[in-house]
C-alpha positions in Angstrom: 0.1 0.0 0.1 0.9 3.6 -0.7 2.4 5.0 2.5 -0.2 7.4 3.8 0.4 11.2 4.7 1.3 11.5 8.4 -1.4 13.1 10.3 0.8 15.2 13.2 -1.3 18.5 13.1 -4.9 19.7 13.7 -4.6 21.1 10.0 -3.5 17.4 8.5 -6.6 15.9 10.6 -9.1 18.6 9.0 -7.3 17.8 5.5 -8.1 14.5 6.3 -11.6 14.5 7.1 -12.6 17.0 4.2 -11.0 14.7 1.5 -13.6 13.2 -1.0 -12.3 9.8 -2.1 -14.1 6.7 -2.9 -13.4 5.4 1.0 -14.0 8.2 2.9 -17.3 9.2 4.6 -19.5 11.6 2.5 -21.7 14.5 3.6 -25.1 14.1 1.9 -28.1 16.6 1.1 -31.3 15.3 0.1 -35.1 16.1 -1.2 -36.7 17.9 1.3 -40.1 17.9 0.2 -40.2 14.2 -0.4 -39.0 13.5 3.0 -42.1 15.6 4.4 -44.7 13.4 2.4 -43.2 10.3 4.6 -46.1 8.6 5.8 -45.3 6.0 9.0 -49.2 5.4 9.8 -48.7 1.8 9.0 -46.1 1.1 11.9 -47.9 3.5 14.2 -47.7 1.5 17.3 -43.7 0.5 16.7 -43.1 4.3 16.0 -44.3 5.4 19.1 -42.7 2.8 21.0 -39.3 3.9 19.6 -40.2 7.7 19.8 -40.3 7.0 23.8 -37.3 5.1 23.7 -35.3 8.1 22.1 -37.1 10.5 24.8 -36.0 8.7 27.6 -32.8 9.2 26.3 -30.8 6.4 28.0 -27.5 7.2 26.9 -27.7 10.9 28.3 -24.8 10.7 30.4 -23.1 8.1 28.4 -20.8 10.2 26.5 -18.9 11.7 29.5 -15.3 10.9 30.2 -14.2 9.7 33.3 -11.2 11.2 35.2 -9.2 8.1 34.5 -9.6 8.8 30.5 -6.6 10.8 30.2 -4.3 8.7 32.1 -4.9 5.7 30.4 -4.3 7.2 26.9 -0.9 8.2 28.3 -0.1 4.8 29.7 -1.9 2.5 26.8 -1.6 4.4 24.1 2.1 5.5 24.4 3.4 1.6 24.1 2.0 1.3 20.5 4.0 1.6 17.4 4.1 5.2 15.3 2.4 3.1 12.4 -0.4 1.9 14.5 -0.9 5.4 16.2 -1.7 6.5 12.6 -3.8 4.1 11.6 -5.8 4.6 15.0 -6.0 8.4 14.3 -7.3 7.7 10.8 -9.7 5.4 12.2 -10.9 8.2 14.7 -10.8 10.7 11.9 -13.3 8.8 9.4 -15.5 7.8 12.3 -15.9 11.2 13.5 -16.6 12.2 10.1 -19.1 9.4 9.4 -20.9 10.4 12.8 -20.9 14.1 12.1 -22.2 13.4 8.6 -25.2 12.0 10.2 -25.4 14.9 12.4 -25.6 17.5 9.7 -27.9 15.3 7.3 -30.5 14.8 10.2 -30.4 18.5 11.4 -30.9 19.9 8.0 -33.8 17.4 7.4 -35.1 18.8 10.8 -34.9 22.2 10.1 -36.4 22.1 6.5 -39.5 19.9 7.0 -42.8 20.2 8.5 -43.7 16.5 8.9 -43.9 15.7 12.7 -43.2 12.0 13.0 -39.9 12.7 10.7 -39.0 16.0 12.5 -39.2 14.3 15.8 -37.2 11.3 14.7 -34.5 13.6 12.8 -34.0 15.9 16.2 -33.2 12.7 18.4 -31.0 11.1 15.6 -29.0 14.5 15.2 -28.5 14.8 18.9 -27.3 11.6 19.3 -24.8 11.8 16.6 -23.9 15.0 17.9 -22.6 13.3 21.1 -20.9 10.7 18.9 -18.7 13.2 16.8 -18.0 15.1 19.8 -16.7 12.2 21.9 -14.5 11.1 19.1 -13.0 15.1 18.9 -12.3 14.9 22.0 -10.1 12.0 22.0 -8.6 13.6 18.8 -7.5 17.2 21.1 -5.8 14.6 23.0 -3.4 14.3 20.5 -3.6 18.0 19.6 -5.5 17.3 16.7 -9.0 18.3 17.4 -11.4 18.9 14.1 -13.2 22.4 14.0 -16.8 20.9 13.0 -18.1 24.0 12.1 -15.2 24.6 9.3 -15.7 20.8 8.2 -19.4 21.0 7.9 -18.5 24.4 5.3 -15.7 22.9 3.3 -16.4 19.3 2.7 -18.4 18.5 -0.4 -22.0 17.3 -0.2 -23.5 14.5 -2.4 -27.2 14.5 -3.1 -29.3 11.3 -2.4 -32.9 10.7 -3.4 -34.7 9.9 0.2 -34.9 5.8 -0.6 -31.0 6.1 -1.1 -30.9 8.0 2.2 -32.6 5.1 3.6 -31.0 2.1 2.2 -27.6 3.7 2.8 -28.2 4.8 6.4 -29.9 1.9 7.4 -27.1 -0.4 6.1 -24.3 2.3 7.7 -26.1 2.3 11.1 -26.8 -1.7 11.4 -22.9 -2.4 10.1 -21.9 0.5 12.8 -23.6 -1.6 15.2 -21.7 -4.7 14.1 -18.4 -3.2 14.1 -19.0 -1.6 17.5 -20.3 -5.0 19.2 -17.6 -6.9 17.7 -14.7 -5.1 18.7 -16.2 -4.6 22.4 -16.6 -8.0 22.7 -13.0 -9.0 21.4 -11.7 -6.5 23.9 -13.9 -7.7 27.1 -12.3 -11.1 26.3 -9.2 -9.6 25.8 -8.7 -6.6 28.1 -4.8 -6.6 27.4 -5.6 -5.7 24.0 -7.6 -2.5 24.7 -5.2 0.1 23.6 -7.3 2.8 24.0 -10.2 3.8 26.9 -12.5 4.9 23.9 -13.5 1.2 23.4 -14.9 1.1 26.9 -18.1 3.3 25.2 -18.7 0.9 22.3 -21.4 -1.2 24.3 -24.0 1.6 24.7 -22.5 3.4 21.5 -23.5 0.6 19.1 -27.0 0.5 20.8 -27.4 4.0 19.8 -26.3 2.6 16.3 -29.1 -0.2 16.2 -31.8 2.1 17.4 -30.8 4.7 14.5 -31.1 1.6 12.1 -34.4 0.4 13.5 -35.8 3.7 12.6 -35.0 3.7 9.2 -36.4 0.1 9.3 -39.6 1.1 10.5 -40.0 4.1 7.6 -39.1 1.6 4.9 -41.8 -1.4 6.3 -44.4 1.5 6.5 -43.8 2.3 2.9 -43.1 -1.3 1.3 -43.0 -0.2 -2.3 -39.3 0.7 -1.2 -38.8 -2.8 -0.7 -40.0 -4.2 -4.0 -40.1 -4.1 -7.7 -37.1 -2.5 -9.1 -36.0 -1.1 -5.9 -34.6 -4.6 -5.0 -31.7 -3.7 -7.5 -30.9 -0.4 -5.5 -30.8 -2.6 -2.3 -28.3 -4.8 -3.7 -26.2 -2.2 -4.8 -25.9 -0.5 -1.7 -25.5 -3.8 0.2 -22.5 -4.2 -2.1 -21.1 -0.8 -2.0 -21.0 -0.7 1.6 -19.6 -3.9 2.4 -16.8 -3.5 -0.5 -16.0 -0.2 0.8 -15.6 -1.6 4.7 -13.5 -4.7 3.2 -11.1 -2.4 1.4 -10.5 0.4 4.1 -10.3 -2.2 7.0 -7.5 -4.0 5.0 -5.8 -0.6 4.3 -5.1 -0.4 8.1 -4.6 -4.1 9.5 -2.5 -2.9 12.0 -5.5 -1.5 13.9 -7.0 -5.2 14.0 -3.8 -6.9 14.6 -3.7 -4.7 17.6 -6.8 -5.7 19.1 -6.2 -9.4 18.5 -8.5 -9.6 15.0 -7.4 -10.3 11.6 -9.3 -8.2 9.1 -10.7 -10.6 7.0 -12.3 -12.7 9.6 -13.4 -9.5 11.3 -15.3 -8.0 8.4 -17.1 -11.5 7.5 -18.0 -11.7 11.1 -19.3 -7.8 10.8 -21.3 -8.9 7.4 -22.6 -12.3 9.1 -24.3 -10.0 12.2 -25.1 -7.2 9.5 -26.9 -9.9 7.2 -28.7 -11.6 10.3 -30.1 -8.2 10.9 -31.2 -6.9 7.6 -32.6 -9.8 6.2 -35.5 -8.5 8.5 -36.2 -5.8 6.3 -34.5 -6.3 3.0 -35.8 -8.8 0.7 -32.2 -9.9 -0.2 -28.6 -10.5 1.1 -25.2 -11.0 -0.1 -24.1 -14.5 -0.4 -21.0 -13.7 1.9 -19.9 -17.5 2.1 -20.0 -18.0 -1.6 -15.9 -18.3 -2.8 -16.5 -16.2 -5.7 -17.8 -13.5 -3.6 -14.8 -13.5 -1.2 -12.4 -13.5 -4.1 -14.0 -10.2 -5.7 -13.5 -8.1 -2.3 -10.1 -9.4 -2.3 -9.4 -8.5 -5.6 -11.0 -4.9 -5.0 -8.4 -4.5 -2.2 -5.6 -5.2 -4.7 -6.9 -3.1 -7.3 -7.1 -0.3 -4.5 -3.2 -0.9 -3.8 -2.4 -0.7 -7.6 -4.4 2.6 -7.8 -2.3 3.5 -4.8 0.7 3.1 -6.4 -0.1 4.5 -9.7 -1.2 7.8 -8.1 2.1 7.8 -6.2 4.0 7.5 -9.5 2.3 10.2 -11.1 2.5 11.8 -14.7 1.5 10.1 -17.5 2.2 6.5 -17.0 0.4 6.7 -13.5 -2.4 8.3 -14.8 -2.5 5.5 -17.4 -2.3 2.7 -14.7 -4.7 4.3 -12.7 -7.1 4.4 -15.8 -6.6 0.7 -16.2 -7.0 -0.4 -12.7 -10.1 2.0 -12.4 -11.6 -0.2 -14.9 -10.4 -3.5 -13.6 -12.5 -2.5 -10.2 -15.5 -1.5 -12.0 -15.4 -4.6 -13.6 -14.7 -6.7 -10.4 -17.8 -4.8 -9.0 -20.2 -5.5 -11.7 -19.2 -9.1 -11.6 -20.2 -9.4 -7.6 -23.3 -7.2 -8.0 -24.5 -9.9 -10.7 -23.7 -12.8 -8.3 -26.7 -14.7 -7.1 -28.1 -13.3 -3.6 -30.3 -15.1 -1.0 -34.1 -14.0 -0.8 -36.3 -13.7 2.2 -39.6 -13.7 3.0 -40.0 -10.4 5.6 -41.0 -11.1 9.1 -44.3 -9.5 10.4 -42.7 -7.5 12.5 -39.0 -6.2 12.7 -37.0 -6.7 16.0 -36.8 -3.8 18.3 -33.7 -4.8 20.3 -30.2 -6.5 19.5 -30.1 -10.1 19.9 -26.5 -10.9 20.3 
């Protein structure tokens, strides 16, 4: 892999957060008028139960650092290698950007619609994501790398997504976020000597926020079943593959982070995919066949393509540009092959699960 620029200043941390690549988290905007027309009457009982959970705010005191937090950072994190330090900082910055992306999107929807149900949901979700982003940013500030979130909001590019794309992508992002956090949390509970930073202690209740956010979008889709039928199934397949492939390539680009926790990137990713498949089959009519050897070979090839793209970019010049074009075509062809692989079909349950089962 190409050596990534060292993150050793707040300016470089901000540059990392604002960059737009295939692998970096994005900021989104959407059609607010269409959001205003969403009807959730078909799931009213479940919706009101969930809104009561949000109102109860059982995580209101969770994202407060303990007096021991800074001492643990000084004692444990000082022992990791400089290379691992950089991978962890990259992890914190991408996580912060992803959480803050949700905060901005939900807040913008809240400010631009009148639909009382969706407006209430967006207020609660923006509240949660703001807490998450601020908590991560505090850990970056421990290293003098805090990011100006107001400046990030103004300077990072925005991508327009139709509401249904927001539903598919955000539902998946929240559920895969839950699966990632709970897998890491349980690994470090079993192996506390591998917990090199105290932020991981917060992952259990944090991931429950992620799970609830995903269930909110699940309810919206279940209340509007046309989103889960017909041509929309092809969009669901696209977002499933895009989210899984992005995670796989990104995780394999920073393998030391998982090794430090006693994990191996490939087995960790497929455990996360397994959990995510089990959750999303409650809503999506299809799931990816992650055990198909051809699927696994395809994801591995996408990572290899990314390594070659990085080398070509570093090489520069005409030759580098030609090589980048060649590998971009190879990556696109691999993605298309993966997209048209057989998927697993599911009949949807009568009611979605309202709490984590594992």
